[in-house]
C-alpha positions in Angstrom: -74.6 -163.8 153.5 -75.8 -160.8 151.5 -72.8 -160.4 149.2 -72.4 -156.6 149.1 -76.1 -155.8 149.5 -77.5 -154.8 152.9 -80.8 -154.2 154.6 -83.8 -153.5 152.5 -81.9 -154.2 149.2 -81.0 -157.7 150.4 -84.7 -158.4 151.3 -85.8 -157.2 147.8 -83.0 -159.3 146.2 -84.1 -162.4 148.1 -87.7 -162.0 147.2 -87.1 -161.6 143.5 -84.7 -164.5 143.6 -87.4 -166.6 145.3 -90.1 -165.6 142.7 -87.8 -166.3 139.8 -86.6 -169.7 141.1 -90.2 -170.6 141.8 -91.3 -169.7 138.3 -88.4 -171.7 136.8 -89.3 -174.7 138.9 -92.9 -174.6 137.8 -91.9 -174.1 134.1 -89.5 -177.0 134.3 -92.1 -179.2 135.8 -94.7 -178.3 133.1 -92.1 -178.9 130.4 -91.1 -182.2 131.9 -94.8 -183.3 132.1 -95.4 -182.3 128.4 -92.2 -184.1 127.3 -92.2 -187.3 129.3 -95.8 -187.9 130.1 -97.7 -186.4 127.1 -94.8 -187.0 124.7 -95.1 -183.5 123.2 -92.3 -182.1 121.1 -91.0 -179.3 123.3 -87.3 -179.4 122.2 -87.2 -175.8 121.2 -88.8 -174.7 124.5 -86.3 -176.8 126.5 -83.5 -174.9 124.6 -85.0 -171.6 125.7 -85.4 -172.8 129.2 -81.8 -173.9 129.4 -80.9 -170.4 128.2 -82.8 -168.9 131.1 -80.8 -171.1 133.5 -77.7 -169.3 132.2 -79.1 -165.7 132.0 -80.9 -165.5 135.4 -78.0 -166.4 137.7 -75.7 -164.0 135.7 -78.1 -161.1 136.2 -78.6 -161.9 139.9 -74.9 -162.2 140.4 -74.0 -158.8 139.0 -76.9 -157.1 140.9 -75.9 -158.9 144.1 -72.3 -157.8 143.9 -73.3 -154.2 144.0 -73.1 -151.0 141.8 -69.5 -151.3 140.6 -69.9 -154.9 139.4 -73.2 -154.0 137.8 -71.9 -151.0 136.0 -69.0 -153.1 134.6 -71.5 -155.7 133.6 -73.5 -153.2 131.7 -70.3 -152.1 130.0 -69.7 -155.7 129.0 -73.2 -156.0 127.6 -72.8 -152.7 125.6 -69.5 -153.9 124.1 -70.9 -157.4 123.2 -74.1 -155.9 121.8 -72.3 -153.4 119.7 -69.9 -156.0 118.4 -72.9 -158.2 117.3 -74.4 -155.1 115.6 -71.2 -154.2 113.9 -70.8 -157.8 112.5 -74.4 -157.9 111.3 -74.2 -154.5 109.5 -70.6 -154.7 108.2 -69.3 -151.9 110.4 -66.4 -154.1 111.4 -64.7 -152.9 108.2 -64.5 -149.4 109.7 -62.1 -150.2 112.6 -61.4 -146.7 113.7 -65.1 -145.9 114.0 -65.5 -149.0 116.1 -62.6 -148.0 118.3 -64.1 -144.6 118.9 -67.4 -146.2 119.9 -65.7 -148.7 122.2 -63.7 -146.0 123.9 -66.9 -143.9 124.3 -68.6 -146.8 126.1 -65.7 -147.0 128.5 -65.9 -143.3 129.1 -69.6 -143.7 129.8 -68.9 -146.4 132.4 -66.2 -144.2 134.1 -68.7 -141.3 134.3 -71.1 -143.6 136.1 -68.5 -144.9 138.5 -66.9 -141.6 139.7 -68.2 -139.7 142.7 -69.8 -136.3 142.3 -67.8 -133.6 144.1 -69.5 -132.3 147.2 -72.3 -134.8 146.9 -73.2 -138.1 148.4 -74.0 -139.5 145.0 -72.0 -141.1 142.2 -72.1 -140.4 138.5 -71.4 -137.3 136.4 -74.9 -137.1 135.0 -74.4 -133.7 133.2 -71.5 -135.1 131.1 -73.4 -138.3 130.5 -76.3 -136.3 129.0 -74.0 -134.4 126.5 -71.7 -137.3 125.7 -73.5 -138.2 122.5 -72.6 -134.8 121.1 -68.9 -135.5 121.6 -69.2 -139.0 120.2 -70.9 -137.7 117.0 -68.1 -135.3 116.5 -65.4 -137.9 117.1 -67.1 -140.4 114.7 -67.4 -137.7 112.0 -63.7 -136.8 112.6 -62.5 -140.3 111.6 -63.2 -140.1 107.9 -62.1 -136.5 107.8 -58.7 -137.4 109.3 -58.5 -140.4 106.9 -59.3 -138.0 104.0 -61.9 -140.5 102.7 -65.5 -140.1 101.6 -66.5 -143.2 99.7 -69.0 -145.2 101.7 -68.3 -143.2 104.8 -71.8 -141.9 105.3 -73.1 -145.4 106.0 -70.2 -146.2 108.4 -70.6 -142.9 110.2 -74.4 -143.4 110.6 -73.9 -147.0 111.8 -71.3 -145.9 114.3 -73.5 -143.1 115.7 -76.5 -145.4 115.9 -74.4 -148.2 117.5 -73.2 -145.9 120.3 -76.6 -144.2 120.9 -78.5 -147.5 120.9 -76.1 -149.9 122.7 -73.9 -147.5 124.6 -75.9 -144.4 125.6 -79.5 -145.8 125.9 -78.4 -149.0 127.6 -75.9 -146.9 129.7 -78.9 -145.5 131.6 -78.7 -148.8 133.5 -75.3 -147.7 134.8 -76.7 -144.4 136.2 -79.7 -146.2 137.6 -77.2 -148.2 139.6 -76.2 -145.0 141.4 -79.7 -144.5 142.8 -80.5 -145.5 146.4 -83.3 -147.6 144.8 -80.9 -149.4 142.4 -81.8 -152.9 143.5 -85.6 -152.8 143.4 -85.7 -150.7 140.2 -83.2 -152.7 138.2 -84.6 -156.1 139.3 -88.1 -154.9 138.5 -87.2 -153.7 135.0 -85.4 -156.9 134.1 -88.2 -159.0 135.6 -91.1 -157.1 134.1 -89.7 -156.8 130.5 -89.0 -160.6 130.4 -92.4 -161.4 131.8 -94.0 -159.2 129.2 -92.0 -160.9 126.5 -93.1 -164.3 127.7 -96.7 -163.2 127.8 -96.5 -161.9 124.3 -95.0 -165.2 123.1 -97.4 -167.4 125.0 -100.6 -165.6 124.2 -99.5 -165.1 120.6 -98.9 -168.8 120.2 -102.2 -169.8 121.8 -104.6 -167.1 120.7 -102.8 -165.1 118.0 -104.7 -164.5 114.8 -103.6 -161.1 113.6 -100.0 -160.2 112.7 -98.6 -157.2 114.5 -95.9 -156.3 111.9 -95.8 -159.1 109.4 -92.8 -158.0 107.4 -90.6 -157.0 110.5 -91.5 -159.8 113.0 -93.8 -162.4 111.5 -94.3 -164.3 114.7 -95.6 -161.4 116.7 -99.3 -160.9 116.9 -101.7 -158.2 118.0 -103.2 -160.6 120.6 -99.7 -161.2 122.0 -98.9 -157.5 122.1 -102.1 -156.7 124.0 -101.4 -159.5 126.5 -97.9 -158.1 127.1 -99.4 -154.6 127.7 -102.0 -156.0 130.0 -99.4 -157.9 132.0 -97.1 -154.9 132.1 -99.9 -152.7 133.5 -100.7 -155.3 136.2 -97.2 -156.1 137.4 -96.5 -152.8 139.3 -99.6 -153.4 141.3 -98.9 -157.1 141.9 -95.4 -156.3 143.0 -96.3 -153.1 144.8 -94.6 -154.3 148.1 -91.3 -154.4 146.2 -91.9 -150.9 144.7 -93.1 -148.8 147.6 -91.3 -145.7 146.1 -93.9 -145.5 143.2 -97.1 -143.6 143.6 -100.3 -145.0 141.9 -99.8 -142.7 139.0 -96.2 -143.7 138.6 -97.2 -147.4 138.7 -99.5 -146.7 135.7 -96.7 -144.9 133.8 -94.3 -147.7 134.6 -96.7 -150.3 133.2 -97.1 -148.2 130.0 -93.4 -147.8 129.7 -92.7 -151.5 130.0 -95.6 -152.6 128.0 -95.0 -150.3 125.0 -91.3 -149.5 125.0 -90.2 -153.2 125.5 -92.1 -154.2 122.4 -90.8 -151.2 120.4 -87.2 -152.1 121.4 -87.8 -155.7 120.3 -89.3 -154.6 117.0 -86.5 -152.2 116.3 -83.9 -155.0 116.6 -86.1 -157.2 114.5 -86.1 -154.5 111.8 -82.3 -154.4 111.8 -82.1 -158.2 111.6 -84.6 -158.4 108.7 -82.7 -155.7 106.8 -79.4 -157.5 107.1 -80.9 -161.0 106.6 -80.3 -162.5 110.0 -82.6 -164.6 112.2 -80.6 -163.9 115.4 -77.8 -161.4 116.2 -75.6 -164.2 117.6 -75.5 -167.7 119.1 -74.1 -166.9 122.6 -77.3 -167.9 124.5 -79.0 -171.3 123.7 -82.5 -170.7 122.4 -82.2 -166.9 122.8 -79.7 -165.9 120.0 -77.1 -163.2 120.9 -76.9 -160.6 123.6 -79.0 -158.1 121.6 -81.8 -160.7 121.2 -82.1 -160.7 125.0 -81.6 -157.1 126.0 -83.5 -155.5 123.1 -86.6 -155.1 125.3 -84.6 -153.1 127.9 -82.9 -150.6 125.5 -85.8 -148.1 125.4 -87.5 -149.1 128.7 -84.5 -148.3 130.9 -84.0 -144.6 129.8 -87.7 -143.9 129.8 -88.1 -145.3 133.4 -84.9 -143.5 134.5 -86.0 -140.1 133.3 -89.6 -140.6 134.6 -88.4 -141.4 138.1 -85.8 -138.7 138.0 -88.3 -136.1 136.8 -90.7 -136.9 139.7 -87.9 -136.9 142.3 -88.0 -140.6 143.0 -84.7 -141.7 141.6 -82.5 -139.5 143.8 -84.6 -138.4 146.8 
């Protein structure tokens, strides 16, 4: 059974599932050997591994169920991510601004779901692009209607940043789901960003000597960052059979986007966490923190990849 996927999409879905299951099996075997045979302390790594056993089936489920389920899943991620951000920054005290942001995220999902008149495609892209303008206006309108000004600048700024970062930027995933290449592109972005993250962590632990940004993310190293970039540049070529839509030049651009933007997204969330004095944004995922701690690498990667493929006529042929 192919759920709601058919043809080439189902083939790509099965191949990615096979690759991921194989990697998880190998990783589990290595951890088991280190734990039970060599008696190494890998408790923290086991916790991260169990977290992946929750994350991966969830991602595959929403992709496998098709575009509608996936768009609703992205909406859920946006809401949960913004809620974590609001709690961390104290924005929860400004309830009306939060309600405006939540409502705007729902509107964004609806824009992705509706069909385009006289077109075979879905998603009102034009309104999606200008949506931040309306949201900025609505957020600014809240303190004006309340006739308040004390401390409102911070609340307004946090509300706008929250929507742009966790609603609009992440919302590019929803419009990516409307492309005929939805399945290969979404699975590749999720897979590539997580592999880059693992490469940065592994090489940083083994070979890291120089801190990347010591005050923002003390555990990240230059060596780990370069490893993540190298892996990101190699993946589009290694997985070329699953990305036949991309030309050689676009594979290079894709590698750069994943290798650079995934780390920038990760560092930007680390900056926020450091400023508010938190280690993790939440505790939803064992060993991974909250939702934002897991999707931060995708927040900038997805819109950059979306607009690159759209500009070169790949996204909607």
